[in-house]
C-alpha positions as CSV (number, residue, x, y, z in Angstrom):
1,X,100.6,-59.8,-86.2
2,X,99.3,-57.8,-83.1
3,X,101.7,-55.1,-83.9
4,X,100.5,-55.0,-87.6
5,X,97.0,-54.7,-86.6
6,X,97.5,-51.9,-84.5
7,X,99.6,-49.9,-86.9
8,X,97.0,-50.6,-89.5
9,X,94.0,-49.5,-87.5
10,X,96.0,-46.4,-86.2
11,X,96.7,-45.2,-89.5
12,X,93.5,-46.2,-91.3
13,X,91.6,-44.4,-88.6
14,X,93.4,-41.2,-89.1
15,X,92.5,-41.4,-92.9
16,X,89.0,-42.2,-91.9
17,X,88.6,-39.1,-89.7
18,X,90.6,-36.8,-91.9
19,X,89.0,-38.1,-95.2
20,X,85.6,-39.3,-94.1
21,X,84.3,-37.8,-91.0
22,X,85.6,-34.1,-91.3
23,X,84.6,-33.4,-94.8
24,X,81.3,-35.0,-94.1
25,X,80.7,-32.6,-91.3
26,X,82.3,-29.5,-92.9
27,X,81.7,-29.7,-96.5
28,X,79.0,-27.3,-96.5
29,X,80.7,-24.5,-94.4
30,X,81.6,-21.3,-96.1
31,X,85.3,-22.2,-95.5
32,X,85.3,-25.2,-97.3
33,X,83.3,-23.6,-100.3
34,X,85.8,-20.9,-100.3
35,X,88.6,-23.4,-100.4
36,X,87.7,-25.2,-103.2
37,X,86.8,-22.0,-105.1
38,X,90.4,-20.6,-104.1
39,X,91.8,-23.5,-105.8
40,X,89.8,-22.8,-109.1
41,X,87.4,-25.7,-109.1
42,X,83.7,-25.3,-109.2
43,X,81.5,-25.9,-106.3
44,X,80.0,-29.1,-107.3
45,X,83.5,-30.6,-107.5
46,X,83.8,-30.4,-103.8
47,X,80.6,-31.8,-103.3
48,X,81.5,-34.8,-105.4
49,X,84.7,-35.1,-103.8
50,X,83.1,-35.4,-100.4
51,X,80.8,-38.2,-101.5
52,X,83.8,-40.1,-102.8
53,X,86.0,-39.6,-99.8
54,X,83.1,-41.0,-97.7
55,X,82.5,-43.9,-99.7
56,X,86.4,-44.7,-99.9
57,X,87.0,-44.5,-96.2
58,X,83.8,-46.9,-95.7
59,X,85.5,-49.1,-98.2
60,X,88.6,-49.1,-96.2
61,X,87.3,-49.8,-92.8
62,X,84.8,-52.5,-93.5
63,X,86.7,-55.7,-93.5
64,X,84.0,-57.6,-95.9
65,X,84.8,-55.3,-98.7
66,X,86.9,-57.5,-101.3
67,X,90.4,-56.9,-101.7
68,X,90.4,-55.3,-105.3
69,X,87.8,-52.7,-104.3
70,X,90.1,-51.7,-101.4
71,X,93.0,-51.3,-103.8
72,X,90.9,-48.8,-105.9
73,X,90.1,-46.8,-102.6
74,X,93.7,-46.7,-101.7
75,X,94.6,-45.6,-105.6
76,X,91.8,-43.0,-105.3
77,X,93.1,-41.5,-102.1
78,X,96.6,-41.4,-103.4
79,X,95.5,-39.4,-106.4
80,X,93.6,-37.2,-104.1
81,X,96.5,-36.3,-101.8
82,X,98.8,-36.1,-104.9
83,X,96.6,-33.7,-106.8
84,X,95.5,-31.8,-103.6
85,X,99.4,-30.9,-103.3
86,X,99.7,-30.0,-106.8
87,X,96.7,-27.7,-106.8
88,X,98.2,-25.8,-103.6
89,X,101.5,-25.5,-105.1
90,X,100.1,-24.0,-108.1
91,X,97.8,-21.5,-106.5
92,X,99.6,-20.8,-103.2
93,X,103.2,-21.6,-103.9
94,X,105.5,-23.6,-102.0
95,X,104.2,-23.7,-98.6
96,X,102.6,-25.6,-95.9
97,X,99.3,-26.0,-97.7
98,X,101.2,-27.9,-100.3
99,X,103.1,-30.4,-98.2
100,X,100.1,-31.0,-95.9
101,X,98.4,-33.5,-98.4
102,X,101.6,-35.3,-98.7
103,X,101.8,-36.1,-94.9
104,X,98.6,-38.0,-95.2
105,X,100.0,-39.6,-98.3
106,X,102.7,-41.0,-96.2
107,X,100.0,-42.2,-93.5
108,X,97.9,-43.7,-96.5
109,X,101.2,-45.5,-97.7
110,X,101.6,-47.0,-94.1
111,X,97.9,-48.2,-93.9
112,X,98.5,-49.8,-97.5
113,X,101.7,-51.7,-96.3
114,X,100.1,-53.0,-93.2
115,X,96.7,-54.1,-95.0
116,X,99.0,-56.2,-97.3
117,X,100.7,-57.7,-94.4
118,X,97.5,-58.4,-92.7
119,X,96.2,-60.0,-95.7
120,X,99.5,-62.2,-95.9
121,X,99.0,-63.3,-92.4
122,X,95.4,-64.4,-93.1
123,X,96.7,-66.4,-96.0
124,X,99.3,-68.1,-94.1
125,X,96.8,-68.9,-91.4
126,X,94.4,-70.7,-93.8
């Protein structure tokens, strides 16, 4: 169980930093605004995305949040990474920008798997 907790918290912390802290600190920078515009999205879309990302990471890291709400957060991040990848492939062609979100999709999947392993451990212990 200790190994599962460590893997879960490492992967979830990476998602927390990449999807919560970084967007919260950089979303109003000119570079972030240009990135959203470069992909063809309006500026308000970037602002809404940041709000949902911050809410999503809080849902993932707060243990008291119900399991079904966490499932929605995991699904939201999966869609975010998949569509970010598609957007970059469509605009920039095949390159690192398109594969980068998929790296975080794998990290998210590991967090998801270990979240469920920890839930099983809790149910067995009860």
